[in-house]
N, C-alpha and C positions, 0 to 999 in steps of 0.2 A: 703136529705140535703135541706137547704133553697134555695129560688130562687136567682140566682146569679145576680150580677151587672156587667156592662161592665166597666173595669178599664182603666184609661188613662195610657199611656206608655212613657218612655224615652228610648233611645237606645245608645249604644256605640259599635264601631267596624263595620266590614263589614257585612251588612245584608245577604250577600250570603254565609257567613261562614258555614261550615258543623257542627260546634259546637255551640249550642245555649243554653244560660243560662238565667234563670229568677231570678231577685233579688227582695226580699220582705222585706220592712222596718219594724221597730217596732212601738210601740204605741207612738203617738204624733210626728211622724217623717214624711218622705216623700220619694218618689222615688228618688228625686234629691240628698238626703243625702247618697245614695248608690254609689255616684260618684267614690269614691276611688276604690271600688271593680270593678265597671263597666270599669273604665279606665284600671285597671290591666288586666282584662279578655281580653279586646280588644287588649292590647299589646301582649297577648299570643295567638292571633289568634281566639278568640271567638267573637261571637256577643252576647252582654248582653242587656237584656231588664229589666227595673225596672218599677214597677207599684205603683201608689198611692192606698193604701187600702181604702175601703169604709169609709166615714167620714173624710178622710184626703186629703190634697192637692186639686186637681181638680176632685177627684172621686165623684160619686153621694152620696148623703146623704140617710139614711134609718132609720128605727126604730130598726132593729135587729142588735146588735153588739156582738152577741155571737161568740166564736171562730169558731163554725160550720158555721156561715154565712160568716165570713172572708174566711174560707176554701172553701166554695162553690164558691165564686168569683174566687179564685185561680184555682180551678179545672176546671172552664170554660175558663180560660185564656190559650191560646195555642200559640205556635210560629206562626209567619206569614207563611201562607201556610199549617198550621196544623201539625199534628204529635205530637211527644213527645219532651219535653225539655230534653236536654242531662244532665243538672244539674239545680237544684233549690237551691238557697242560701237564707236562711231567717234568720232574726235577731229577737230575743225576741218574741213578738206577731207574727211577720211574720214567724218565725220558727215554732211556734205552729200551725198556720194556714196552713203552708206548709205540716206539718206532717199529719194533718187531711185530706188535699186534696190528698196526696199521698196514704194514707190508704184507701180512699173512691173511688178514680178514677183510676182504673187499666190502666197502660200505659201512665199516665200523665207525669212522669219523669223517667229517668234512674238512677238518683242519687240524694241524698239530702245532703246538708251541712247546719247544724244548728248552728248559732252563738249565744252563751249563751241563749239557747232557754227557753222560758217561758212555759214549758210543765206542770209544777205543780207550782202553786203560793199559798203558804200558807199564814197564817195571817201576819207574819212578813214581808215577801216580798211584800204582797199586800199593807201594810202600807208604805213601802219604795217607791213603785211605785206611790201610790196616792200622797204622799207628793212631790215627784219629779215633777209630772205633775201639781199639784196645784201651785208649785213655778214657773214653766215655764210659765203658763198662767197668773199668777199674775204680773210677771215682765219679759217681753219679750225683754228688751233692749239688744242691742248688747254688751254693756259694762258689763252687768251682766253675760252673757254667756261667754264672754272672761275671766272675773274674776274667774268664777267657773271652766272653762276648759282652762287654759292658754296654755296647750300643744297641743290643737287642731289646725288643719290647719285653716287659716283665712276663707277659703271657708266653712268650717264646722260651724264656728260661724255665718256666713251670712245665710247659708242654714237652720240652726237650728232655727234662728229667723223667717225666711220665713215659715218654716214648721209649727211652732206654730201659726203664724198669719193666715195661710190658713186652719188649722185643725179646726174641730168643737169641742169646749170644751165640749159640751154635749155628742158628740160621744165618746170622750176619757173617760169621766166620766162613761158613760153607759157601756163601755167595761169592766170596773171593776165591776160595779153593776150587769150586766147580766151574768157574769161568776163567780158565787159563788155557788159551788166550781169551781175553775179554774183548770182543770185536764184533759189532753189529753194523759196521759201515756198509756192508753189502745189502743189508735190509733197507738202510736209508736210501741207497741208490735205486731201490725198487719202488720207493714211495710214489703214489700217484695223486696225493693231496697236497695243497700248499702247506709248507712247513717252515716255521720261523724259529731260529735259534736265538735265544737271549743268553749271551755268554757273560761270565764274570770277567772282572778286570784281571788280565794276566800279571799286572804289576802287584796285585794282591795275591790271588791264586785262582787259576781257572783250569779245569780239566778239558775244556774245549778251546784249544788255541793252537797256534803254530801250524805245523804240517798236517795235523789231524783236521783242523778246521778247513785248511786249504783243500785237502782231498775230498772232504764231505761236500763242500760247496761246489767243487768241480764235477762231482759225480752225478748231480741231479739239479737241473735248473729250477725246480720247484722249491729248493731250499735257500732261504735267505738268512741274514744274520745281523744282529746288533749287539752292543756291549754296554753293560751297566758299569759306569766308572766307580771306582773306590769300593767295589763289592767283591767279596770272596766267593767261594763256591756256593754258599747258602745265600745267594743274592737277594732272595725275597725276605730274608731276615736281616741281612746286612744293610741293604738299601731298599726298604719296602716301597717307598713312594715312587722312586725311579723305576723299580721293577714293575709296579702296577701300571705306570704310564706306558712302559714298553709293551706290556701285555695287552693293554687296551688298544694301542696302535696296531699291534699285530692282528687283533681280532676285527679291526675295521678296515 
């Protein structure tokens, strides 16, 4: 795997908790935007740690923005004091990178939860993602974010604007350019830990649906799936209560 970077962290809950979770954001996002899940985990007795991925937030910049490089960073990220994560929860790009890390680093985590994971990004989804990121970087005003996502929590509006401001536009662009094809399904097939996918509603927009979902589920009996109704790709912001319920069920 590529040489790893040291990723900055945020935390929720009691650091001495016996249950430790890692939260991994998606493309163009940040550790802080995982706040709803971190807060919920803390309320259930977990200690949750979120990281800024390379090229995002306060993380170091680099030249390599392959999913393998993102995965190498995560595989080198351990709980305070070492050992394995009890659960790793990743969204979109963060889910793909988490799957790569779990498949490549034995004993890194005991469980995976993947939120609408970008395990395979075909031409259509690549165009959707590219246009979404171009729109975000072209107009990062709070008013535009609020207009586009009126149902999000006010903190999500604020943190999305902050995440785009602090992310490298070049890194986000190169993440698409350097992952062509974007396909980590073979890594998922090699997973040896229980893995639950919480997908978005395909009637709204989901990147994990149809033939891709069927192939992934068929490739590994440890992978299961549920869907959050009425949620788009950012399901933990679109439908936070339902997403938290699905997450806690997956962890129990």
